[in-house]
VMD Tcl script that builds the backbone (N, CA, C; Angstrom):
set m [mol new atoms 411]
animate dup $m
set s [atomselect $m all]
$s set {name element resname resid chain x y z} {
  {N N MET 1 A 26.610 69.571 73.209}
  {CA C MET 1 A 27.561 68.553 72.822}
  {C C MET 1 A 28.966 69.108 73.009}
  {N N GLN 2 A 29.807 68.346 73.669}
  {CA C GLN 2 A 31.168 68.788 73.906}
  {C C GLN 2 A 32.048 68.401 72.738}
  {N N ARG 3 A 33.028 69.228 72.524}
  {CA C ARG 3 A 34.014 68.895 71.494}
  {C C ARG 3 A 34.910 67.790 72.016}
  {N N GLY 4 A 35.113 66.776 71.216}
  {CA C GLY 4 A 35.999 65.704 71.616}
  {C C GLY 4 A 37.456 66.123 71.455}
  {N N ALA 5 A 38.296 65.657 72.349}
  {CA C ALA 5 A 39.713 66.017 72.288}
  {C C ALA 5 A 40.350 65.493 71.011}
  {N N ARG 6 A 39.806 64.397 70.478}
  {CA C ARG 6 A 40.414 63.787 69.296}
  {C C ARG 6 A 39.815 64.293 67.993}
  {N N ARG 7 A 38.649 64.951 68.010}
  {CA C ARG 7 A 38.000 65.331 66.758}
  {C C ARG 7 A 37.529 66.796 66.726}
  {N N PRO 8 A 38.377 67.737 67.125}
  {CA C PRO 8 A 37.939 69.136 67.090}
  {C C PRO 8 A 37.907 69.712 65.681}
  {N N PHE 9 A 38.452 68.974 64.716}
  {CA C PHE 9 A 38.564 69.483 63.346}
  {C C PHE 9 A 37.308 69.274 62.515}
  {N N GLN 10 A 36.338 68.499 62.995}
  {CA C GLN 10 A 35.179 68.140 62.171}
  {C C GLN 10 A 34.403 69.375 61.703}
  {N N ARG 11 A 34.149 70.313 62.596}
  {CA C ARG 11 A 33.368 71.487 62.214}
  {C C ARG 11 A 34.110 72.330 61.187}
  {N N SER 12 A 35.389 72.526 61.375}
  {CA C SER 12 A 36.138 73.321 60.399}
  {C C SER 12 A 36.279 72.557 59.083}
  {N N ARG 13 A 36.334 71.232 59.139}
  {CA C ARG 13 A 36.425 70.438 57.906}
  {C C ARG 13 A 35.185 70.605 57.041}
  {N N LEU 14 A 34.036 70.763 57.687}
  {CA C LEU 14 A 32.800 70.985 56.926}
  {C C LEU 14 A 32.897 72.237 56.062}
  {N N ARG 15 A 33.701 73.199 56.481}
  {CA C ARG 15 A 33.814 74.475 55.772}
  {C C ARG 15 A 34.791 74.437 54.599}
  {N N TYR 16 A 35.791 73.564 54.655}
  {CA C TYR 16 A 36.766 73.545 53.555}
  {C C TYR 16 A 36.680 72.298 52.679}
  {N N ASP 17 A 36.099 71.211 53.180}
  {CA C ASP 17 A 35.998 69.967 52.413}
  {C C ASP 17 A 34.549 69.804 51.957}
  {N N HIS 18 A 34.259 70.303 50.760}
  {CA C HIS 18 A 32.875 70.332 50.286}
  {C C HIS 18 A 32.282 68.941 50.076}
  {N N SER 19 A 33.072 67.996 49.608}
  {CA C SER 19 A 32.566 66.625 49.442}
  {C C SER 19 A 32.190 66.024 50.790}
  {N N PHE 20 A 33.033 66.224 51.768}
  {CA C PHE 20 A 32.757 65.740 53.122}
  {C C PHE 20 A 31.477 66.379 53.649}
  {N N ALA 21 A 31.335 67.684 53.458}
  {CA C ALA 21 A 30.146 68.392 53.939}
  {C C ALA 21 A 28.879 67.854 53.273}
  {N N LEU 22 A 28.944 67.591 51.967}
  {CA C LEU 22 A 27.772 67.057 51.262}
  {C C LEU 22 A 27.431 65.654 51.745}
  {N N GLU 23 A 28.447 64.816 51.917}
  {CA C GLU 23 A 28.202 63.448 52.371}
  {C C GLU 23 A 27.625 63.427 53.784}
  {N N VAL 24 A 28.222 64.210 54.676}
  {CA C VAL 24 A 27.743 64.247 56.056}
  {C C VAL 24 A 26.335 64.843 56.103}
  {N N GLY 25 A 26.083 65.856 55.286}
  {CA C GLY 25 A 24.747 66.437 55.222}
  {C C GLY 25 A 23.721 65.431 54.739}
  {N N TYR 26 A 24.087 64.641 53.742}
  {CA C TYR 26 A 23.211 63.589 53.236}
  {C C TYR 26 A 22.882 62.606 54.364}
  {N N CYS 27 A 23.910 62.182 55.095}
  {CA C CYS 27 A 23.710 61.234 56.194}
  {C C CYS 27 A 22.869 61.855 57.308}
  {N N TYR 28 A 23.139 63.095 57.632}
  {CA C TYR 28 A 22.404 63.781 58.693}
  {C C TYR 28 A 20.923 63.885 58.344}
  {N N ASP 29 A 20.628 64.264 57.117}
  {CA C ASP 29 A 19.239 64.420 56.687}
  {C C ASP 29 A 18.468 63.107 56.734}
  {N N ARG 30 A 19.152 61.996 56.548}
  {CA C ARG 30 A 18.491 60.694 56.494}
  {C C ARG 30 A 18.697 59.843 57.744}
  {N N GLY 31 A 19.441 60.374 58.716}
  {CA C GLY 31 A 19.672 59.636 59.957}
  {C C GLY 31 A 20.567 58.430 59.778}
  {N N ILE 32 A 21.515 58.515 58.847}
  {CA C ILE 32 A 22.430 57.411 58.570}
  {C C ILE 32 A 23.774 57.729 59.227}
  {N N PRO 33 A 24.355 56.810 59.993}
  {CA C PRO 33 A 25.704 57.059 60.521}
  {C C PRO 33 A 26.703 57.198 59.362}
  {N N TYR 34 A 27.578 58.172 59.465}
  {CA C TYR 34 A 28.540 58.424 58.389}
  {C C TYR 34 A 29.438 57.204 58.161}
  {N N ALA 35 A 29.831 56.528 59.228}
  {CA C ALA 35 A 30.680 55.338 59.079}
  {C C ALA 35 A 29.961 54.258 58.268}
  {N N GLU 36 A 28.653 54.121 58.497}
  {CA C GLU 36 A 27.880 53.142 57.732}
  {C C GLU 36 A 27.799 53.543 56.260}
  {N N PHE 37 A 27.623 54.827 56.025}
  {CA C PHE 37 A 27.598 55.347 54.651}
  {C C PHE 37 A 28.905 55.013 53.938}
  {N N LEU 38 A 30.030 55.237 54.611}
  {CA C LEU 38 A 31.339 54.950 54.007}
  {C C LEU 38 A 31.539 53.455 53.777}
  {N N GLU 39 A 31.039 52.668 54.711}
  {CA C GLU 39 A 31.229 51.219 54.630}
  {C C GLU 39 A 30.361 50.588 53.546}
  {N N ARG 40 A 29.116 51.012 53.469}
  {CA C ARG 40 A 28.157 50.357 52.577}
  {C C ARG 40 A 28.147 50.925 51.169}
  {N N TRP 41 A 28.561 52.178 51.001}
  {CA C TRP 41 A 28.524 52.811 49.692}
  {C C TRP 41 A 29.921 52.818 49.092}
  {N N SER 42 A 30.000 52.449 47.837}
  {CA C SER 42 A 31.289 52.473 47.148}
  {C C SER 42 A 31.690 53.920 46.877}
  {N N PRO 43 A 32.979 54.164 46.636}
  {CA C PRO 43 A 33.410 55.536 46.307}
  {C C PRO 43 A 32.677 56.098 45.082}
  {N N GLU 44 A 32.366 55.236 44.114}
  {CA C GLU 44 A 31.643 55.698 42.922}
  {C C GLU 44 A 30.226 56.155 43.283}
  {N N ASP 45 A 29.543 55.380 44.139}
  {CA C ASP 45 A 28.195 55.749 44.551}
  {C C ASP 45 A 28.201 57.032 45.381}
  {N N ARG 46 A 29.199 57.170 46.259}
  {CA C ARG 46 A 29.297 58.401 47.049}
  {C C ARG 46 A 29.561 59.595 46.137}
  {N N ALA 47 A 30.373 59.410 45.112}
  {CA C ALA 47 A 30.646 60.491 44.156}
  {C C ALA 47 A 29.376 60.889 43.413}
  {N N LYS 48 A 28.530 59.917 43.102}
  {CA C LYS 48 A 27.272 60.211 42.412}
  {C C LYS 48 A 26.336 61.019 43.303}
  {N N VAL 49 A 26.238 60.635 44.577}
  {CA C VAL 49 A 25.399 61.377 45.519}
  {C C VAL 49 A 25.908 62.809 45.657}
  {N N THR 50 A 27.226 62.954 45.736}
  {CA C THR 50 A 27.820 64.285 45.845}
  {C C THR 50 A 27.527 65.110 44.602}
  {N N ALA 51 A 27.624 64.500 43.434}
  {CA C ALA 51 A 27.344 65.214 42.183}
  {C C ALA 51 A 25.890 65.682 42.129}
  {N N VAL 52 A 24.965 64.825 42.527}
  {CA C VAL 52 A 23.545 65.209 42.528}
  {C C VAL 52 A 23.314 66.352 43.510}
  {N N ALA 53 A 23.906 66.264 44.693}
  {CA C ALA 53 A 23.741 67.324 45.689}
  {C C ALA 53 A 24.306 68.648 45.181}
  {N N MET 54 A 25.434 68.598 44.508}
  {CA C MET 54 A 26.036 69.818 43.968}
  {C C MET 54 A 25.155 70.416 42.869}
  {N N GLU 55 A 24.605 69.575 42.004}
  {CA C GLU 55 A 23.720 70.065 40.947}
  {C C GLU 55 A 22.466 70.700 41.537}
  {N N ARG 56 A 21.888 70.044 42.521}
  {CA C ARG 56 A 20.668 70.576 43.137}
  {C C ARG 56 A 20.937 71.881 43.876}
  {N N SER 57 A 22.128 72.015 44.452}
  {CA C SER 57 A 22.438 73.244 45.187}
  {C C SER 57 A 22.583 74.442 44.256}
  {N N GLU 58 A 22.868 74.198 42.983}
  {CA C GLU 58 A 22.995 75.287 42.023}
  {C C GLU 58 A 21.646 75.723 41.454}
  {N N GLN 59 A 20.629 74.902 41.616}
  {CA C GLN 59 A 19.314 75.233 41.070}
  {C C GLN 59 A 18.667 76.361 41.864}
  {N N CYS 60 A 18.003 77.228 41.160}
  {CA C CYS 60 A 17.256 78.316 41.782}
  {C C CYS 60 A 16.075 77.708 42.538}
  {N N PRO 61 A 15.898 78.064 43.811}
  {CA C PRO 61 A 14.775 77.502 44.567}
  {C C PRO 61 A 13.416 77.990 44.064}
  {N N SER 62 A 13.417 79.078 43.325}
  {CA C SER 62 A 12.153 79.623 42.847}
  {C C SER 62 A 11.733 79.000 41.519}
  {N N CYS 63 A 12.649 78.988 40.547}
  {CA C CYS 63 A 12.249 78.511 39.213}
  {C C CYS 63 A 12.809 77.137 38.856}
  {N N GLY 64 A 13.805 76.663 39.595}
  {CA C GLY 64 A 14.337 75.328 39.360}
  {C C GLY 64 A 15.370 75.210 38.251}
  {N N THR 65 A 15.757 76.328 37.642}
  {CA C THR 65 A 16.771 76.257 36.588}
  {C C THR 65 A 18.159 76.486 37.177}
  {N N SER 66 A 19.164 76.088 36.427}
  {CA C SER 66 A 20.554 76.264 36.845}
  {C C SER 66 A 21.241 77.257 35.909}
  {N N PRO 67 A 22.260 77.957 36.420}
  {CA C PRO 67 A 22.974 78.916 35.578}
  {C C PRO 67 A 23.550 78.293 34.313}
  {N N TRP 68 A 24.039 77.046 34.388}
  {CA C TRP 68 A 24.638 76.428 33.214}
  {C C TRP 68 A 23.626 76.275 32.092}
  {N N GLU 69 A 22.341 76.070 32.435}
  {CA C GLU 69 A 21.316 75.925 31.404}
  {C C GLU 69 A 21.156 77.225 30.616}
  {N N TRP 70 A 21.204 78.351 31.319}
  {CA C TRP 70 A 21.056 79.647 30.653}
  {C C TRP 70 A 22.310 80.000 29.861}
  {N N ASN 71 A 23.471 79.605 30.379}
  {CA C ASN 71 A 24.723 79.851 29.651}
  {C C ASN 71 A 24.770 79.038 28.361}
  {N N GLU 72 A 24.268 77.801 28.441}
  {CA C GLU 72 A 24.258 76.912 27.283}
  {C C GLU 72 A 23.280 77.378 26.213}
  {N N ASP 73 A 22.086 77.794 26.648}
  {CA C ASP 73 A 21.057 78.268 25.709}
  {C C ASP 73 A 20.190 79.316 26.408}
  {N N PRO 74 A 20.436 80.608 26.114}
  {CA C PRO 74 A 19.673 81.673 26.775}
  {C C PRO 74 A 18.168 81.613 26.503}
  {N N ASN 75 A 17.761 80.868 25.497}
  {CA C ASN 75 A 16.342 80.747 25.168}
  {C C ASN 75 A 15.801 79.347 25.469}
  {N N ALA 76 A 16.420 78.673 26.416}
  {CA C ALA 76 A 16.037 77.295 26.727}
  {C C ALA 76 A 14.656 77.197 27.363}
  {N N TYR 77 A 14.212 78.254 28.006}
  {CA C TYR 77 A 12.922 78.223 28.696}
  {C C TYR 77 A 12.057 79.389 28.246}
  {N N GLU 78 A 10.758 79.173 28.275}
  {CA C GLU 78 A 9.774 80.210 27.996}
  {C C GLU 78 A 8.944 80.420 29.253}
  {N N ALA 79 A 8.751 81.656 29.635}
  {CA C ALA 79 A 7.881 81.958 30.769}
  {C C ALA 79 A 6.432 81.903 30.291}
  {N N MET 80 A 5.601 81.183 31.023}
  {CA C MET 80 A 4.200 81.040 30.653}
  {C C MET 80 A 3.334 81.110 31.906}
  {N N HIS 81 A 2.116 81.519 31.725}
  {CA C HIS 81 A 1.145 81.481 32.817}
  {C C HIS 81 A 0.489 80.106 32.814}
  {N N LEU 82 A 0.603 79.391 33.942}
  {CA C LEU 82 A -0.052 78.107 34.116}
  {C C LEU 82 A -0.847 78.175 35.407}
  {N N THR 83 A -1.996 77.577 35.419}
  {CA C THR 83 A -2.832 77.607 36.610}
  {C C THR 83 A -2.865 76.231 37.253}
  {N N CYS 84 A -2.557 76.220 38.523}
  {CA C CYS 84 A -2.664 74.999 39.326}
  {C C CYS 84 A -3.942 75.150 40.159}
  {N N ILE 85 A -4.861 74.236 40.002}
  {CA C ILE 85 A -6.139 74.310 40.708}
  {C C ILE 85 A -5.918 74.287 42.225}
  {N N GLY 86 A -4.999 73.450 42.676}
  {CA C GLY 86 A -4.726 73.372 44.114}
  {C C GLY 86 A -4.202 74.687 44.663}
  {N N CYS 87 A -3.240 75.302 43.974}
  {CA C CYS 87 A -2.701 76.594 44.423}
  {C C CYS 87 A -3.780 77.669 44.379}
  {N N MET 88 A -4.626 77.612 43.353}
  {CA C MET 88 A -5.693 78.599 43.230}
  {C C MET 88 A -6.644 78.492 44.424}
  {N N ARG 89 A -7.035 77.282 44.785}
  {CA C ARG 89 A -7.954 77.101 45.910}
  {C C ARG 89 A -7.310 77.538 47.225}
  {N N ARG 90 A -6.027 77.246 47.383}
  {CA C ARG 90 A -5.314 77.674 48.589}
  {C C ARG 90 A -5.298 79.193 48.699}
  {N N GLU 91 A -4.998 79.871 47.589}
  {CA C GLU 91 A -4.943 81.332 47.600}
  {C C GLU 91 A -6.318 81.948 47.826}
  {N N ILE 92 A -7.367 81.342 47.275}
  {CA C ILE 92 A -8.725 81.850 47.493}
  {C C ILE 92 A -9.070 81.775 48.976}
  {N N LEU 93 A -8.756 80.647 49.612}
  {CA C LEU 93 A -9.047 80.506 51.032}
  {C C LEU 93 A -8.208 81.463 51.863}
  {N N SER 94 A -6.953 81.657 51.488}
  {CA C SER 94 A -6.079 82.577 52.216}
  {C C SER 94 A -6.581 84.007 52.110}
  {N N ALA 95 A -7.144 84.372 50.955}
  {CA C ALA 95 A -7.636 85.732 50.736}
  {C C ALA 95 A -9.010 85.952 51.355}
  {N N ASP 96 A -9.672 84.871 51.767}
  {CA C ASP 96 A -10.994 84.953 52.384}
  {C C ASP 96 A -10.909 85.816 53.648}
  {N N ASP 97 A -11.967 86.488 53.986}
  {CA C ASP 97 A -11.997 87.374 55.147}
  {C C ASP 97 A -12.211 86.626 56.461}
  {N N THR 98 A -12.208 85.318 56.432}
  {CA C THR 98 A -12.420 84.536 57.642}
  {C C THR 98 A -11.264 84.784 58.600}
  {N N PRO 99 A -11.557 85.145 59.855}
  {CA C PRO 99 A -10.463 85.394 60.801}
  {C C PRO 99 A -9.736 84.096 61.134}
  {N N THR 100 A -8.440 84.176 61.160}
  {CA C THR 100 A -7.623 83.016 61.509}
  {C C THR 100 A -6.705 83.392 62.656}
  {N N SER 101 A -6.283 82.420 63.397}
  {CA C SER 101 A -5.358 82.675 64.498}
  {C C SER 101 A -3.927 82.599 63.987}
  {N N LYS 102 A -3.022 83.108 64.786}
  {CA C LYS 102 A -1.609 83.064 64.416}
  {C C LYS 102 A -1.171 81.608 64.304}
  {N N GLY 103 A -0.298 81.351 63.370}
  {CA C GLY 103 A 0.188 79.988 63.176}
  {C C GLY 103 A -0.678 79.156 62.257}
  {N N THR 104 A -1.722 79.739 61.713}
  {CA C THR 104 A -2.607 79.017 60.822}
  {C C THR 104 A -2.051 79.053 59.406}
  {N N SER 105 A -2.074 77.936 58.740}
  {CA C SER 105 A -1.641 77.869 57.345}
  {C C SER 105 A -2.716 77.158 56.539}
  {N N VAL 106 A -2.703 77.393 55.253}
  {CA C VAL 106 A -3.665 76.749 54.355}
  {C C VAL 106 A -2.950 75.598 53.669}
  {N N ARG 107 A -3.488 74.407 53.814}
  {CA C ARG 107 A -2.905 73.218 53.202}
  {C C ARG 107 A -3.970 72.494 52.395}
  {N N LEU 108 A -3.522 71.739 51.418}
  {CA C LEU 108 A -4.431 70.884 50.659}
  {C C LEU 108 A -4.387 69.489 51.270}
  {N N LEU 109 A -5.554 68.991 51.645}
  {CA C LEU 109 A -5.656 67.651 52.221}
  {C C LEU 109 A -6.582 66.813 51.359}
  {N N PRO 110 A -6.369 65.506 51.325}
  {CA C PRO 110 A -7.325 64.647 50.626}
  {C C PRO 110 A -8.704 64.819 51.253}
  {N N LYS 111 A -9.727 64.732 50.431}
  {CA C LYS 111 A -11.097 64.987 50.891}
  {C C LYS 111 A -11.461 64.123 52.097}
  {N N SER 112 A -11.080 62.846 52.099}
  {CA C SER 112 A -11.425 61.967 53.214}
  {C C SER 112 A -10.807 62.466 54.521}
  {N N VAL 113 A -9.598 62.979 54.459}
  {CA C VAL 113 A -8.930 63.505 55.659}
  {C C VAL 113 A -9.615 64.790 56.108}
  {N N ALA 114 A -9.941 65.661 55.153}
  {CA C ALA 114 A -10.606 66.925 55.478}
  {C C ALA 114 A -11.969 66.671 56.140}
  {N N VAL 115 A -12.720 65.698 55.632}
  {CA C VAL 115 A -14.033 65.370 56.214}
  {C C VAL 115 A -13.847 64.863 57.641}
  {N N ARG 116 A -12.890 63.985 57.849}
  {CA C ARG 116 A -12.647 63.437 59.182}
  {C C ARG 116 A -12.244 64.542 60.156}
  {N N LEU 117 A -11.346 65.449 59.740}
  {CA C LEU 117 A -10.922 66.537 60.615}
  {C C LEU 117 A -12.066 67.493 60.927}
  {N N THR 118 A -12.904 67.771 59.941}
  {CA C THR 118 A -14.064 68.640 60.161}
  {C C THR 118 A -15.022 68.004 61.153}
  {N N GLN 119 A -15.288 66.711 61.011}
  {CA C GLN 119 A -16.185 66.008 61.933}
  {C C GLN 119 A -15.607 66.001 63.350}
  {N N GLU 120 A -14.303 65.772 63.449}
  {CA C GLU 120 A -13.671 65.759 64.762}
  {C C GLU 120 A -13.734 67.137 65.411}
  {N N LYS 121 A -13.544 68.195 64.629}
  {CA C LYS 121 A -13.629 69.559 65.160}
  {C C LYS 121 A -15.033 69.847 65.663}
  {N N LYS 122 A -16.065 69.452 64.898}
  {CA C LYS 122 A -17.454 69.661 65.313}
  {C C LYS 122 A -17.748 68.888 66.597}
  {N N ARG 123 A -17.255 67.663 66.695}
  {CA C ARG 123 A -17.465 66.843 67.891}
  {C C ARG 123 A -16.829 67.509 69.101}
  {N N ARG 124 A -15.606 68.024 68.961}
  {CA C ARG 124 A -14.927 68.680 70.075}
  {C C ARG 124 A -15.653 69.961 70.493}
  {N N GLU 125 A -16.156 70.702 69.514}
  {CA C GLU 125 A -16.911 71.917 69.834}
  {C C GLU 125 A -18.184 71.557 70.605}
  {N N ALA 126 A -18.850 70.473 70.207}
  {CA C ALA 126 A -20.063 70.035 70.887}
  {C C ALA 126 A -19.758 69.579 72.307}
  {N N GLU 127 A -18.615 68.940 72.517}
  {CA C GLU 127 A -18.217 68.478 73.847}
  {C C GLU 127 A -17.687 69.618 74.694}
  {N N GLY 128 A -17.307 70.710 74.032}
  {CA C GLY 128 A -16.750 71.851 74.761}
  {C C GLY 128 A -15.293 71.678 75.121}
  {N N THR 129 A -14.618 70.848 74.399}
  {CA C THR 129 A -13.193 70.639 74.658}
  {C C THR 129 A -12.398 70.894 73.390}
  {N N LEU 130 A -11.213 71.421 73.563}
  {CA C LEU 130 A -10.338 71.648 72.410}
  {C C LEU 130 A -9.268 70.578 72.299}
  {N N ARG 131 A -9.148 69.769 73.357}
  {CA C ARG 131 A -8.128 68.732 73.323}
  {C C ARG 131 A -8.558 67.588 72.416}
  {N N PRO 132 A -7.652 67.068 71.600}
  {CA C PRO 132 A -8.014 65.906 70.789}
  {C C PRO 132 A -8.182 64.674 71.663}
  {N N ARG 133 A -9.080 63.821 71.263}
  {CA C ARG 133 A -9.344 62.599 72.002}
  {C C ARG 133 A -8.176 61.639 71.853}
  {N N ARG 134 A -7.801 61.008 72.942}
  {CA C ARG 134 A -6.708 60.031 72.878}
  {C C ARG 134 A -7.213 58.740 72.282}
  {N N ARG 135 A -6.405 58.174 71.450}
  {CA C ARG 135 A -6.773 56.886 70.850}
  {C C ARG 135 A -6.329 55.766 71.758}
  {N N ARG 136 A -7.150 54.768 71.867}
  {CA C ARG 136 A -6.783 53.590 72.646}
  {C C ARG 136 A -5.966 52.661 71.781}
  {N N GLU 137 A -4.969 52.093 72.411}
  {CA C GLU 137 A -4.108 51.187 71.640}
  {C C GLU 137 A -4.250 49.780 72.075}
}
mol reanalyze $m
mol bondsrecalc $m
mol representation Tube
mol addrep $m
């Protein structure tokens, strides 16, 4: 993409105008033209979106808490051991000695989807092809 003669400041503006950066990022993530965002959203609504984005950016990606919560009450949270059955099953499969190829990940799928994928894999192995069958439209 070439820099336009009339708008070379946009990239540098993202670095110093935090509200602009948050709004444009919001639009970029959702595929919304920025002009449409400005036209359809009131300044109050845009301020609310910016406030939510700023709050979320302060949250720890690991535990989900924000520094202000700890400053307000250092004992606001208790660390506890909780077991998620889905995470447990994923970790058990990951720790299994079954050889996997590079790029393989363990995901949780609804049982109906898992059954369909397993059947399709068996069918492809029986046919001797690894390519998925094309669906007719």
